[in-house]
C-alpha positions as a Markdown table, in Angstrom:
| # | Residue | x | y | z |
|---|---|---|---|---|
| 1 | Met | 0.3 | 0.1 | 0.0 |
| 2 | Ile | 0.9 | 3.5 | -0.7 |
| 3 | Leu | 0.1 | 5.8 | 2.1 |
| 4 | Gly | 0.1 | 9.7 | 1.9 |
| 5 | Val | 1.1 | 11.6 | 5.0 |
| 6 | Ile | 0.1 | 15.5 | 5.7 |
| 7 | Pro | 1.6 | 16.6 | 8.9 |
| 8 | Ala | -0.4 | 19.7 | 10.4 |
| 9 | Arg | 0.3 | 20.2 | 14.0 |
| 10 | Gly | -1.1 | 23.0 | 15.8 |
| 11 | Gly | 2.1 | 24.9 | 16.7 |
| 12 | Ser | 3.9 | 27.1 | 14.7 |
| 13 | Lys | 6.3 | 30.1 | 15.7 |
| 14 | Gly | 6.9 | 31.5 | 12.1 |
| 15 | Val | 3.3 | 31.8 | 10.9 |
| 16 | Pro | 0.9 | 31.2 | 13.8 |
| 17 | Arg | -1.7 | 28.6 | 12.8 |
| 18 | Lys | -0.4 | 29.0 | 9.7 |
| 19 | Asn | -1.7 | 24.8 | 8.3 |
| 20 | Ile | -5.4 | 26.9 | 8.5 |
| 21 | Lys | -4.4 | 30.3 | 7.8 |
| 22 | Pro | -6.6 | 31.3 | 5.0 |
| 23 | Ile | -4.6 | 31.9 | 1.9 |
| 24 | Ala | -6.0 | 32.4 | -1.9 |
| 25 | Gly | -9.7 | 31.6 | -0.3 |
| 26 | Ala | -9.2 | 28.1 | 1.5 |
| 27 | Pro | -7.2 | 27.1 | 4.7 |
| 28 | Leu | -3.4 | 26.4 | 3.8 |
| 29 | Val | -3.7 | 22.6 | 4.5 |
| 30 | Ala | -6.8 | 22.5 | 1.9 |
| 31 | Trp | -4.5 | 22.8 | -1.0 |
| 32 | Thr | -2.6 | 20.0 | -0.1 |
| 33 | Ile | -5.7 | 17.8 | 0.4 |
| 34 | Ala | -6.7 | 18.8 | -2.7 |
| 35 | Ala | -3.9 | 17.8 | -4.5 |
| 36 | Ala | -4.0 | 14.8 | -2.6 |
| 37 | Leu | -7.5 | 13.9 | -3.7 |
| 38 | Lys | -6.5 | 14.1 | -7.5 |
| 39 | Ser | -3.9 | 11.3 | -7.1 |
| 40 | Lys | -4.7 | 8.0 | -8.6 |
| 41 | Leu | -1.5 | 6.2 | -7.2 |
| 42 | Met | -1.7 | 7.1 | -3.5 |
| 43 | Asp | -4.2 | 3.9 | -1.8 |
| 44 | Arg | -4.6 | 6.0 | 0.9 |
| 45 | Phe | -4.2 | 9.3 | 2.7 |
| 46 | Val | -4.6 | 11.0 | 5.7 |
| 47 | Val | -4.1 | 14.2 | 8.1 |
| 48 | Ser | -1.9 | 13.6 | 11.0 |
| 49 | Thr | -2.8 | 15.7 | 13.7 |
| 50 | Glu | -3.0 | 16.8 | 17.4 |
| 51 | Asp | -5.2 | 19.3 | 17.1 |
| 52 | Pro | -9.2 | 19.4 | 17.1 |
| 53 | Glu | -9.6 | 22.4 | 14.9 |
| 54 | Ile | -7.4 | 21.2 | 12.2 |
| 55 | Ala | -8.9 | 17.9 | 12.0 |
| 56 | Ala | -12.6 | 19.6 | 11.6 |
| 57 | Ile | -11.0 | 21.4 | 8.6 |
| 58 | Ala | -9.3 | 18.4 | 6.8 |
| 59 | Arg | -12.5 | 16.5 | 7.4 |
| 60 | Ala | -14.6 | 19.3 | 6.1 |
| 61 | Tyr | -12.0 | 19.0 | 2.7 |
| 62 | Gly | -12.5 | 15.7 | 2.2 |
| 63 | Ala | -9.5 | 14.2 | 4.1 |
| 64 | Glu | -9.2 | 11.1 | 6.4 |
| 65 | Val | -7.9 | 12.0 | 10.1 |
| 66 | Leu | -5.2 | 10.1 | 11.6 |
| 67 | Asn | -4.9 | 11.4 | 15.6 |
| 68 | Arg | -1.2 | 12.2 | 16.7 |
| 69 | Pro | -0.2 | 11.5 | 19.8 |
| 70 | Pro | 0.7 | 15.4 | 21.5 |
| 71 | Glu | 4.3 | 13.9 | 22.0 |
| 72 | Leu | 4.9 | 14.0 | 18.5 |
| 73 | Ala | 3.2 | 17.3 | 17.9 |
| 74 | Gln | 6.1 | 19.1 | 19.7 |
| 75 | Asp | 9.0 | 21.6 | 18.1 |
| 76 | Glu | 11.6 | 19.4 | 17.8 |
| 77 | Val | 9.9 | 16.2 | 16.3 |
| 78 | Ile | 11.3 | 15.4 | 12.9 |
| 79 | Ser | 8.8 | 14.5 | 10.1 |
| 80 | Arg | 10.2 | 11.1 | 9.9 |
| 81 | Lys | 8.9 | 10.1 | 13.5 |
| 82 | Val | 5.5 | 11.3 | 12.0 |
| 83 | Leu | 5.6 | 9.0 | 9.1 |
| 84 | Glu | 6.6 | 5.9 | 11.4 |
| 85 | His | 3.7 | 6.4 | 13.4 |
| 86 | Ala | 1.5 | 6.4 | 10.5 |
| 87 | Ile | 3.1 | 3.2 | 9.3 |
| 88 | Asp | 2.7 | 1.7 | 12.6 |
| 89 | Thr | -0.3 | 2.6 | 12.8 |
| 90 | Leu | -2.6 | 2.3 | 9.3 |
| 91 | Gly | 0.5 | 0.2 | 7.4 |
| 92 | Ala | 2.1 | 0.7 | 4.2 |
| 93 | Asp | 4.4 | -0.3 | 2.2 |
| 94 | Ala | 5.7 | 3.1 | 0.9 |
| 95 | Val | 4.7 | 6.4 | 2.5 |
| 96 | Val | 4.5 | 9.9 | 0.4 |
| 97 | Leu | 5.2 | 12.7 | 2.9 |
| 98 | Leu | 2.9 | 16.1 | 1.7 |
| 99 | Gln | 4.1 | 18.7 | 3.5 |
| 100 | Ala | 1.0 | 21.3 | 4.0 |
| 101 | Thr | 3.6 | 24.1 | 3.8 |
| 102 | Asn | 4.3 | 23.6 | 0.3 |
| 103 | Pro | 0.6 | 24.1 | -0.9 |
| 104 | Ile | 1.6 | 24.9 | -4.9 |
| 105 | Arg | 1.6 | 21.6 | -7.1 |
| 106 | Arg | 1.1 | 21.2 | -10.5 |
| 107 | Pro | -1.6 | 18.7 | -11.7 |
| 108 | Gly | -0.6 | 15.5 | -11.6 |
| 109 | Leu | 3.2 | 16.2 | -9.7 |
| 110 | Ile | 2.1 | 13.7 | -7.1 |
| 111 | Asp | 1.9 | 10.9 | -9.2 |
| 112 | Arg | 4.9 | 11.6 | -11.3 |
| 113 | Val | 7.0 | 11.4 | -8.1 |
| 114 | Ile | 5.3 | 7.7 | -6.9 |
| 115 | Glu | 5.6 | 6.9 | -10.8 |
| 116 | Ser | 9.3 | 7.9 | -10.5 |
| 117 | Tyr | 9.9 | 6.2 | -7.2 |
| 118 | Leu | 8.6 | 2.9 | -8.7 |
| 119 | Lys | 10.3 | 2.9 | -12.0 |
| 120 | Gly | 13.6 | 3.1 | -10.2 |
| 121 | Asp | 15.5 | 1.4 | -7.3 |
| 122 | Trp | 15.0 | 4.0 | -5.2 |
| 123 | Asp | 14.7 | 4.0 | -1.1 |
| 124 | Ser | 13.0 | 7.4 | -1.5 |
| 125 | Leu | 12.7 | 10.0 | -4.4 |
| 126 | Ala | 12.2 | 13.9 | -3.5 |
| 127 | Thr | 11.2 | 17.0 | -5.2 |
| 128 | Gly | 13.5 | 20.2 | -5.2 |
| 129 | Phe | 15.3 | 22.5 | -7.0 |
| 130 | Ser | 19.1 | 23.4 | -8.5 |
| 131 | Trp | 20.9 | 25.5 | -6.4 |
| 132 | Leu | 24.2 | 27.4 | -7.6 |
| 133 | Leu | 27.1 | 27.3 | -5.2 |
| 134 | Tyr | 28.7 | 30.9 | -4.9 |
| 135 | Pro | 32.2 | 31.4 | -3.8 |
| 136 | Pro | 32.8 | 33.6 | -0.7 |
| 137 | His | 32.1 | 37.5 | -1.6 |
| 138 | Gly | 35.2 | 38.7 | -3.2 |
| 139 | Val | 36.1 | 35.8 | -5.0 |
| 140 | Glu | 35.9 | 36.3 | -8.8 |
| 141 | His | 34.0 | 33.9 | -10.6 |
| 142 | Arg | 31.7 | 33.1 | -13.6 |
| 143 | Arg | 28.4 | 32.1 | -13.6 |
| 144 | Gln | 28.9 | 29.1 | -15.7 |
| 145 | Asp | 31.6 | 27.5 | -13.7 |
| 146 | Leu | 29.8 | 27.5 | -10.5 |
| 147 | Gln | 28.5 | 24.1 | -9.3 |
| 148 | Thr | 25.1 | 23.1 | -8.3 |
| 149 | Val | 23.7 | 21.3 | -5.1 |
| 150 | Phe | 20.1 | 19.5 | -5.0 |
| 151 | Val | 17.7 | 21.1 | -2.6 |
| 152 | Asn | 14.8 | 18.9 | -1.3 |
| 153 | Asp | 12.1 | 21.7 | -1.1 |
| 154 | Gly | 9.6 | 19.2 | 0.7 |
| 155 | Ser | 6.7 | 19.1 | -1.3 |
| 156 | Val | 6.6 | 15.6 | -2.1 |
| 157 | Ile | 9.0 | 12.7 | -0.7 |
| 158 | Val | 8.2 | 9.0 | -1.3 |
| 159 | Ser | 9.8 | 6.7 | 0.9 |
| 160 | Lys | 9.6 | 2.8 | 1.4 |
| 161 | Ala | 8.2 | 1.9 | 4.6 |
| 162 | Ala | 11.4 | -0.3 | 5.3 |
| 163 | Thr | 13.7 | 2.9 | 5.0 |
| 164 | Ile | 11.5 | 5.0 | 7.3 |
| 165 | Lys | 11.6 | 1.9 | 10.2 |
| 166 | Asn | 15.3 | 1.7 | 9.6 |
| 167 | Gln | 15.8 | 5.5 | 10.7 |
| 168 | Ser | 16.1 | 7.3 | 7.6 |
| 169 | Leu | 13.8 | 9.3 | 5.8 |
| 170 | Phe | 15.8 | 8.9 | 2.4 |
| 171 | Gly | 17.9 | 5.9 | 2.8 |
| 172 | Gln | 21.0 | 5.5 | 0.7 |
| 173 | Lys | 19.4 | 5.6 | -2.5 |
| 174 | Ala | 17.8 | 9.1 | -2.6 |
| 175 | Gly | 16.5 | 9.9 | -6.2 |
| 176 | Thr | 15.5 | 13.4 | -7.4 |
| 177 | Leu | 12.7 | 15.1 | -9.3 |
| 178 | Ile | 13.2 | 18.9 | -10.1 |
| 179 | Thr | 10.2 | 20.8 | -10.2 |
| 180 | Ser | 8.9 | 24.7 | -11.3 |
| 181 | Arg | 10.3 | 27.4 | -8.9 |
| 182 | Glu | 6.8 | 28.4 | -8.1 |
| 183 | Glu | 6.5 | 25.2 | -7.1 |
| 184 | Asn | 9.2 | 25.1 | -4.2 |
| 185 | Val | 7.8 | 27.6 | -2.1 |
| 186 | Asp | 8.2 | 26.1 | 1.4 |
| 187 | Ile | 6.2 | 28.5 | 4.0 |
| 188 | Asp | 8.3 | 29.3 | 7.1 |
| 189 | Glu | 7.8 | 33.0 | 7.4 |
| 190 | Pro | 5.0 | 35.9 | 6.7 |
| 191 | Phe | 7.2 | 36.9 | 3.4 |
| 192 | Asp | 6.8 | 32.9 | 2.7 |
| 193 | Phe | 3.3 | 33.1 | 2.8 |
| 194 | Trp | 2.9 | 36.2 | 0.6 |
| 195 | Leu | 4.6 | 35.0 | -1.7 |
| 196 | Ala | 2.8 | 31.5 | -1.6 |
| 197 | Glu | -0.6 | 33.8 | -2.0 |
| 198 | Lys | 0.5 | 35.5 | -5.3 |
| 199 | Ile | 1.7 | 32.3 | -6.7 |
| 200 | Leu | -1.6 | 30.5 | -6.1 |
| 201 | Glu | -3.4 | 33.3 | -7.3 |
| 202 | Lys | -1.7 | 33.6 | -10.6 |
| 203 | Ala | -1.8 | 30.0 | -10.9 |
| 204 | Ser | -6.0 | 30.1 | -10.4 |
| 205 | Leu | -6.1 | 32.9 | -12.8 |
| 206 | Glu | -3.8 | 30.8 | -15.5 |
| 207 | Gly | -6.3 | 27.8 | -14.6 |
| 208 | Trp | -3.6 | 25.6 | -13.4 |
| 209 | Met | -5.0 | 25.3 | -9.7 |
| 210 | Thr | -8.6 | 26.1 | -8.6 |
| 211 | Cys | -9.2 | 27.0 | -5.0 |
| 212 | Pro | -10.2 | 23.8 | -2.7 |
| 213 | Val | -13.8 | 23.8 | -1.9 |
| 214 | Lys | -15.4 | 21.8 | 1.2 |
| 215 | Val | -16.8 | 18.4 | 0.7 |
| 216 | Ser | -18.8 | 18.0 | 4.0 |
């Protein structure tokens, strides 16, 4: 079974209550729920939360909710622990991490990542972008000569359940999928929220994303 997990805890420092803060006409978490609902390759997906208000909003937009123990909703808890809890509770062969703080996903992105993961011999496969590595200030350089590094944007990460259980999110064989710059926005602070909203509004006007609607 391929299980999708949307972590959405109640606590947030940079943008308070950001997972349910309205953005471009819907709560932030609703955009990721809407993308997950369109996936044909995930057998099941859940919103993992300890927060009753987030749980109610998630259900209203069509998601199943997995009650997360409060100890797994603290600031220091990493995503892998949340995924491990979902695997232990529901069972899975592979798990798809979908961060609610990455609301911008072009149509079919989740299934593109899953397909790439299934076709390769991967422990995990993640979306992201190439980042230029600049030398220290004062060192002359040509842009064409700069090296790049892959930056995982957190939007979609598929991992083997066995890899997660082996205390690793990525494992030894970590694949990558480069996505558009619009999709790389990860909301950590107010500026990110503003930027994401502008992109969502533009995407809605262009027709490649539509505002999520309540289903219940």
